[in-house]
C-alpha positions as CSV (number, residue, x, y, z in Angstrom):
1,M,71.2,-28.1,-22.2
2,P,72.9,-29.9,-19.4
3,K,76.4,-31.2,-19.7
4,T,76.6,-34.8,-20.2
5,W,79.0,-37.6,-21.7
6,E,76.4,-39.2,-23.0
7,I,76.8,-40.4,-26.9
8,R,73.8,-38.6,-28.7
9,D,72.9,-39.0,-32.4
10,Y,72.8,-35.3,-32.8
11,D,76.3,-35.0,-31.8
12,G,77.5,-37.5,-34.4
13,E,75.4,-35.5,-36.9
14,F,76.6,-32.5,-36.1
15,F,80.4,-34.0,-36.3
16,A,79.7,-35.0,-39.9
17,K,78.1,-32.1,-41.5
18,E,80.0,-29.3,-39.6
19,L,83.6,-30.6,-38.5
20,D,84.4,-33.6,-40.4
21,S,85.5,-31.4,-43.4
22,F,88.3,-29.8,-41.5
23,I,89.4,-31.5,-38.7
24,P,92.7,-33.3,-39.8
25,E,93.5,-36.7,-39.9
26,R,95.9,-36.5,-36.8
27,V,95.0,-34.3,-33.9
28,F,97.0,-33.3,-31.0
29,D,94.9,-32.5,-27.8
30,A,97.0,-30.0,-26.1
31,H,95.0,-29.9,-22.7
32,A,93.4,-32.9,-21.5
33,H,92.4,-34.5,-17.8
34,L,92.3,-38.0,-16.7
35,Y,90.9,-38.5,-13.2
36,E,88.9,-40.3,-10.8
37,L,85.9,-38.9,-9.1
38,A,86.6,-40.3,-6.2
39,H,89.5,-37.7,-5.4
40,W,87.2,-34.9,-5.6
41,G,84.5,-33.7,-3.2
42,P,81.2,-32.5,-3.7
43,G,80.6,-29.8,-6.2
44,S,83.6,-30.6,-8.3
45,P,83.7,-29.7,-11.9
46,V,83.9,-33.4,-13.0
47,E,81.2,-34.7,-11.1
48,E,78.9,-35.1,-14.1
49,G,81.2,-37.1,-16.0
50,P,82.0,-40.7,-15.6
51,A,83.6,-41.9,-12.1
52,I,86.8,-42.8,-13.7
53,V,88.3,-41.4,-16.6
54,S,91.4,-43.4,-17.7
55,L,93.1,-43.4,-20.8
56,E,91.0,-45.9,-22.2
57,Q,87.5,-44.1,-21.5
58,Y,89.1,-40.8,-22.9
59,R,90.3,-42.5,-26.2
60,K,86.5,-43.9,-26.5
61,Q,85.1,-40.6,-26.1
62,I,87.3,-38.9,-28.5
63,D,87.0,-41.6,-31.3
64,W,83.1,-40.8,-31.0
65,L,83.6,-37.3,-30.8
66,M,86.0,-37.2,-33.7
67,P,85.8,-40.7,-35.5
68,G,89.0,-42.0,-37.5
69,R,91.5,-39.4,-36.2
70,K,94.8,-40.2,-34.7
71,L,95.3,-38.7,-31.2
72,S,97.9,-38.0,-29.0
73,G,97.8,-35.4,-26.4
74,L,99.4,-33.5,-23.4
75,F,97.7,-34.9,-20.3
76,L,97.8,-32.7,-17.0
77,V,96.8,-33.2,-13.6
78,W,94.3,-31.0,-11.6
79,A,95.8,-30.1,-8.2
């Protein structure tokens, strides 16, 4: 299956069936990255994601991935 950031029904179904019962209400993401694709060259590890991953975009994705959870995190740069 190709890597994608697309929101798909089966991902939500998988979370509800397999993960929802043990992921706590508060989650700390110990390793997260925000980026702009324009800062990368061809063949980058992020080229299949959104062009810009801002904190707002990150939170939108996490809310989809783990609905109803309160998130905080450690955000790192790529160098």
